[in-house]
N, C-alpha and C positions, 0 to 999 in steps of 0.2 A: 649172235653167236657165230663164230667162223665156221666154214664147212669143215667137217671132220674127215678123217681117213675112212674111206668107204668099207663097210663090212656088211655081210648078209644079215638079215633081220634076226636069224636064230642066234647070232653071236653078239647081239646088242648088249646084254647084261654083263659081258666080260671084256676085259682089256686084252688087246692083242699083243702077243709076245713072239714075233717072227724073228728070223735071223738074217735080215736083209736091210740094206740102207733104204729108208723110206722117207716120206715127207717129215720135215723137222717141226711140223705143227702138231699140237696136241699130244706131245710126249710127256710121260710122267715117270718118276722114279719112286717106287713104292717106299713109304716111310717105315715099313716094318721088315722088308726083306731086301730092299735096294734094287729090285729088278726094274729095268727100263722097259716100259710098255707104251703102246700107241692106243690112245683112247678111241673107242668107236663113236659114231654119232648116237646121241641119246635123245629119247623123247621124254616127256614129263612122266615121272613115276618109275623110270628106269635108272639103273646104277651100273657102274663099271667096277668089277672086282679084280684084284690082282690074281693072275692065273697061277701064281706060285704059292702064295700064302693065304689068299682069300680076303685080304684087307680091302675094304671099300675105298676106292680112289676118288670116285665122283658119284654124287647122287643128284639127279636132276629133279626139279620141282616145277609145278605148273604155276605161272605168274609168281615167281619167287619174291620179287620186291613187294608186291601188293600183299601177298600172304604174310610175309614176315612183319611188315609194317602194321597190319591189322592186329596180329597176335601180340606184338610188342606193346602197342597202345593199350590193348585190352588188359594185358598183364600189369602194366604200369598203373592203370586205374584201379585194378583189384588190389595192388600193393598199397596204394594211397588209402584205400578204404580200410585195409588191414591195420594200418598204423594210426588211423583216426578214430576208431571206435573201440569199445571194450572187447577184449579178447576172450576172457573166460573169468568166471567168478566161482567162489565156493563159500559154503556156510556150514558151520558146525557149532552146536551149543549156543546158538544165538549170536555167534561171532563169525564174521565173514570177511572176505577180501575180494576185490575186483582188480584185475590188472589189464594193462594194454600190452600189445606185442613188444614194444620197445623195452618194457620193464623186465623182460626175460634177460636182457643184457645189462641194463643199468642197475638192477638189484645186486648183481654180482660185485659191482664196484664197492658197495657198502660193506661187503664181507672180505675186502682185501684180495679180490680176484680180478684185477683190471685186465690181465692178459686173456683170461677166459672170456670176460665180458666183450673185449674187442673182437675176439674170434667169433663169438656168437653174433654180434652186430654185423660184422663184415659178411659172414656166410649167408645170413638169412635176409638182410635188408640192403646193406650198402652196395655190395658187389652186384647182386641182381639188378638193383636200380641203375647202376652205371652201365651194366650190360644192355639193358632195355633202352636206355637213352642213346647208347651207341648205335644200336640196331635202327632205331627211329631216325637218327641223324643220317646214317648211311643210306637207308632206303628212300628217304625223301630226296636226297641228291640223285640217286639212281633213277627214280621215277621222273625227275626233271631232266634227265640226261645231262646233268651238269653237277658232278660231285661237289659237295660242300667242302670247305676248308678242313684240313686235318683228317680227311676220310681214310687215307692209307694208314695212318697211325692208329686210328680207331679200329679199322678192320683187322690190323695185326693184333690188337689188344683183345679182341673178342675170343680168339682161340685160347689165349692164356687165362682168361677169366673163367671160362666154362667149367673146369674141374672143381673150382672153389665155391660154386654156388650150391647151397645145400637146402633149399626150401623144402624139397620133397623129403629129405632126411629129417628135417625139423618136424614135419607133420607126424612122422612115425614116432619121434621122441615125445611130441605133445600127447599123442594118443596113449602111449605107454604110461605117461605121467598121470593122465586123467583116469586110466583104469586102476592105477595104484591108489589113487585118492578116493575113487568112487565108493569104496567100501567103508570109508571113514567119514565122509562129508557129502553134502549135496552139491553137485556140480551143475553149473549153467553155462552153456556155450554162447558167446556173444556173436554179434554180426561180424566182427573182425576175424573170428575163427573160420567161418565159412568163406569169407573173402580171401583169407590166406590160402585155404585149400584150393579155391579157384585160381588164385595167383600161381601156386605151385604147378598146377596142371598146365596153365597157359604158358608159364616159363619153360616147361619141358617141351611143349609144342613149338615154342619160338626157337629154341636152340636146334630142334630137329628140322625147322623150316629153312635154316640158312643154307643157301646153295653157294658155297664159297667159290666154286669154280666159275660160276656165272658172275658172281659178285666181283671177283678180281679181274675178269675179262672186261666187265663194264667199267671198272675203275681205271684200269691201266692197260687195257689191251692184252695181247699175249705175244711177247717176242719169241722168235724162233729158238728152238733148242740149239746148242752149239753144233757147228758143222761136224759131220762125221759121227754123230750119235747113233749107236746101234741098239736096237731093241733085242730082247732076249738075253742080255748080259747085264751084270750089275753096273750101277753108275760108278762105283768106286774103281772098278777095273778100267773105266774110261776117264778117270780123274774128273769125275763130275759128281753132282749130288742133286737131289730134288729138294726144293724149298719146303720146309715143314709147315709154312704158313700159307703160301699161295700155290704151291705145287710146281712151280716152274723149274725146269731142269737147267742148272747153271754149271759152268766150268769152274773148277777150283784151281788155286795156285799150286805150285809144286809142294808147298807146305801143307796142302790139304785144307786150305781156308778160302773164304770168299764172302761175297755179299750179293744177295739176290738183286738182280737188275730190275725187278718189277716192284717188289715190296720193301726192299732194303734190309731184310732179315739177315743176320750174320749166319754164315753157313760153314759147316765142317763135314769132312768125309765121314767121320764118326764123332759123337759127342765127346769133347775133351775129357780125359780121365773118367770115363763113364763108370768103369768098374770100381775104381778107387773111391769115387764119390758115393756110389751106391753102397759099398761095404761100410764106409764111414757113417752114412745115415742109418743103415741097418744096425750097426753097433750102438749108435746113440739111441735108437728106438728100443733096443733090448735093455739098455741101462735105465731108460725112463719107464719101461714097462714094469720093472721091479717095484719102485715106490707106488706106481699106479695100482698095484694089487695089494701091497702091504698096508698102505695107509687108507683111512676111510675116504670114500668119495663124497659122502654126505652124512650129516648127523641129524637124526630125527628126535625132536623133543615133544613128548606127550605127557600132559598133566605134571609138568615139572621134571620128568625123568628123561634124560638124554641117552640115545642109543646110537653109537657110531655104526656105520655100515660100509663094508668094503664091496667091491664089485662082485666077487664070488659070494660073499655073505648075502648081498641083496638078491642074487639069483636063487640061493637056497631058501631064503625067507619067502620069496614069491612062490616057489615050488611047494613049500610046506603049507602055504595059505590056499593052495589050489589054483593059483593063477599060472597054470602051466604054459599057455601060449605066450604070456608076457615074459615069463622066466626064460622061455626058449629064445625069444627075440633078443633079450639082453645078453644071454649067454653066447648066441651066435655073433652078435655085433661087437661084444666086448672081449670075447675070448677066442672064438673060432676064427673070425675074420682077421684080427691083427696077428695072431700066431701063425695062421695059415699064410698070410701075406709075407711075413718075415721068412718063413721056411721056403716059400715058393721063389721069392727073389734071391735068397741065398743059393738055392739049387740052380737057378738060371745063371747066376754069376759063376758058379763052379763049372757049369757045363759049357760055358763059352769056349770056343776053340775045339770042342769035341763034338760039335753038332754034325748031323747027317741030314741030307735033304729030306728024307722021309720023316725023321724025327723033328725037323725044324718046324713043321706045321703044328705038331702037338705042342711044342714048347712056346710057339708064338700064341697059340690059343690060351695057354696057361698065363702068359704075360697079359693078354687082354683081360682075362677074368680078374687077375690080380690088380690091374690098374682100375678096373671098374668098381670092385667091391670095397676098396680102401676107404672111401668117403663115408660109407654106411656105419663105420665104427663111431662116428660122431653122435650116434643115437644116445649113448649114455651121457655124454656131455650136455646134450639138449634136454634130457630128462632132468638132470640136476638144475639147469638154468630155469626150467619151467617150474619145478617144485619149489625152488628157493624164492622165486618171485611170487608164487601163488599162496603157499602155506606160510602165512605170517600172522599167527594168532597168539603170539606171546608164549607164556608157559603152558597154555592149553594145548596148542599144537603149532610147531614151527619146524622148518628144515633149513639147515645152514650147509654151505658147501665145504667139503673137506679138501685137504692138500692133494689128494689123488686126482681131483678134477683137472688141475693144471697139468699134472704128469701124464694123465691119459690123453688129454688134448694134444700134448706134445708128441705122444706116440702116433696119433692119427696124422698129424702134419708131417712128421718125419718119414713115416712110411709112404705117404703120398708123394713126398719129394723124392724118396728113393726110387719109386716107380717111374717118376719123371726123368730122373738122371740116368736110368738104365736105358741103353740104346738097343732096341730089339733087333736091329740089323746085325748086331754082333752074334746073334743066335745062328745066323746063316753064314757067317764068315768062317772059312777054314783057316788053318794056320798060314796057308799060302795065299788066302783071299782069292781063290780061283773063281772065274766067272761061272754063272749058273747055266751050264750047258744043257741040263735036262729039265728046264723050267716047264716046258710044255707037257712033259710026261707026268708032272705032279699036279695037274689041274684037278 
């Protein structure tokens, strides 16, 4: 790691935002408020936060390559066990069924739900496996001090894959499903269930162990920031921007575009048509949310009698049966989260251009929460996938997916894309895009 700009030990956890020309090494433009800062020297376990909005710019880990490699290999082994052994089984009236993890996706294809099946398979198995293989590939090259081929492209892909891996959400969905079935049948958890729980935990630790700042320096060094870069001001005011992938500060063309000289990522002063795209995705989400609630999300057949169930109807039924915790989980994930996310993003879009420095921190925190919680709405889709695969006892007891499953899955994807297309730096932009002169006063 190159020598960093010297700071006193008490300031290590924070990035420096002075108003003077300093070394062009270790400069960063915050991805959420666009303030240009100088990173302090960091030891293992320390992090540097933006002094303006509080966004974490860099987080240093002890032996990052060894740590990430060990966690990724362990997680991949756990995933292989999860897909190789029985996941869960049930038995009722002398009739039972045993499923493997992959059947939660493949069973949906038989009920004409290929898009939902693809979404389930991608989020719980395929994308996590690709992510772990990418981490292993990168860290082996870094430990050898000779990056393997395609390392830069793989490193760029890791950040894009992260939001779409939902193993932890699937665990919650599986638990909700099993609680719903436990009162009607005998449930037995297989080895794969516990292996998948371990995999979800290890995957979470793997994603948190990635030290992207160290990784990119080890892969491609760190070119100096453009000459004349000033800290304490926004990058846009200096016709620059920070790369969202590797963090390097780059100069933009007069048209506000460029390409990162370290990782090759396309750069823009602000995401093109950010508000228009966000509004379009929000409108599409609202449209899809209507059939997601009007149509049944699944149909339960018991002793030859079929009962369709909507999202709200399922919540009411669980509440009446006394399963209040499960009903609360489904209500929050399927109603509160998507509606709250739609309202929050719409409000943020309306407030763009009207922001004030003091209110910018609050709105940025709202954006972070909105971005984080969106994926948890997939719980209901995973509940349907789990029950459809498991409960297959013919006229005695069976569950089939309804048309609302696809509509609600589309709502989740569209709202996640809406959060991705919204540029949080717009929160801090005034109509005149004035520099942040009072950044230090808002720490």
